[in-house]
Structure formats: C-alpha cells, structure tokens
N, C-alpha and C positions, 0 to 999 in steps of 0.2 A: 778231942776235936778231930773230925774227919778231914783228911787231906787228899784222899784218892778213893776212887771207886772202880772196881774191876767189872767190866761188862763183857758178855760173850760177843765174839766178833760175828757180825753179819754185814755183808757189803751194802745192803739196803737199810741198815740200822741208822741210828741218829748221827753217827760220825762217818759212815761209809763214804759219803760223797767227798769228804775233805781229807781222807787218808792219804798220806804221802808214802809212796812206795819206791823201792829201788828197782831200776830197770837198766840193764847194762851198766854204763859208767855214769849215768846221770839219774837224777831223781825227778819224779813228776807226780802230779796228783792223779794217779791211776788213769791217765789219758782223758780225763773229763775236761771239757772246755767250760770256762767260766767267763763272765764279763769282766772288763777292766775294773769296774766298780767293785765287784765281788773280790777280785784280786787285792785291791787296795784295802778293803775291809779286813780280809783275812790276814794280811801281812803287816798292817800298820803298827801293831804292838808286839810283833815278833822280834826276837833277837837273832833269828836266823836270816840268812840272805837268800833272796829269791829272784828269779827272772820270770817274766811273763812274755811268752812267745806264741803267737797264733792261738791265743785263748787258753794255753796250757801253763800251769804254774810249775816252775822247775826250782827245786831246792838245791842251792849251790853247796857243794862239799867244801870243807875247810881245806885250803891249799897246803901242800907239803913244803918242807924246808927248801928244797932245791928250786921250786917254783917261786917262792917268796924271795929268795936270794936273787934270782934272775930279775924279778920285777923291781927289786930295790936298785940293782945296778942300772937297769934301763931308765928308771925314774930319775936317778941322780944324774945320768948323762943328759937326759932331756932337760932337767932343771938347769943345768949349767948352760946348755945350748940356748934355751929360751930366756935366760936372765936378761933383763932390760929390753925384752921384746914384748909385743902385744899378746902373745900366746902364753898359756899356762898349762903345764902338765899336772894331772891329778891321778891318784890311784884309787882302787876300789876300797870300800864300797861307795859308789856314787851312781845314782840312777840316771840313765840316759833314756829318754822317752822318744821312741821312733814312731812316726806315722807312716804306715805302709802306703807307698805310691801317692803320698800327699793326702790320703784319705784319713781324716781325723777319727773316723769310726774304727779303723784298723790300727790299734795301738799295740806296740810292743815295748817292754821295759827291760833293759839289760844293764848289767854291771860289768863293763869291760875292766880288765886288769889295770890298764893305763889308758887315759884319754888325754888329748891335747885340745884345750878350749881356746879358740881365737876370737870368739864372738860372745862376750859376757851377756849381751842382751837376750840370749836364748835361755838363760837361767830363770826359771819361774819364781813366783813368790814363795813356793815351798822349798826352794833350793835345788830343784831337779832341772837337769839340762834337757831341753826339748829341741831335737834336731840331730843332724849328723855332725859329730865333732871332726876336727881337722885330721 
C-alpha cells in the first residue's frame, strides 16, 4: 500500500502555491495572498495552528516552555480576577475574527495567547469570536 509519493519541487507545480515556508521568525505561505474562503478550506482539517492576516496564511510555531509558563500564570491571575464577573479569560487556540475598519470583506483571523471575552453574543455558531475582545 502506497503511503507517500515523492515529486520534484517546482514552484509552479501542483503544490507550489500552498507551500508553507520559513521566513525570519514566522511562517507564511510564500507571500501568496488567498481569499478568506481559501484559507478556511486549507486549514479546516489541519492539526496545525494558523493565522490569516491581510490575505496571507501564517503557520504558528509551537510555543516554548517559558512562554507557556508565562501564559499559564497570566491566565490563572485573570481567571481569579474575573471570577463571578461577566468577562471570561480564554487561552489559545481560539480564533478571533477581525473585520478591518468595519469592512466585512477585509477579514483577519488571529489566535491571541490570551483573550478576555465580555460579550458572549459575538461568538458565532461555529464557536469563533467575531470582534475585538476586551
């Protein structure tokens, strides 16, 4: 049973448009801009974490221990502070959908390390937050 197939690399080959490459300290889809619908289709079944900013897909690297430890400490503090209040702190991965300048055609999707949600009505039917968190 075949499980993989090696192909010669060509940028304009069948996978060239979707190649994820490393550039400085972040990952992106070779600077190619795609529609939000293409982004959703490409990432819907992936186990990786991505952000979509100004039409570019960015693969998020796995955070290191010191980063995760700091996030945990902040999240615990926020959780204690917001206990019995209307706001709720959450950590990544959690998609936040932003509309640039109120224009629904200019969509960005980010996964902040920590967000505080004070308006539950902005969580859509797919469980994604649409708007600017507190």
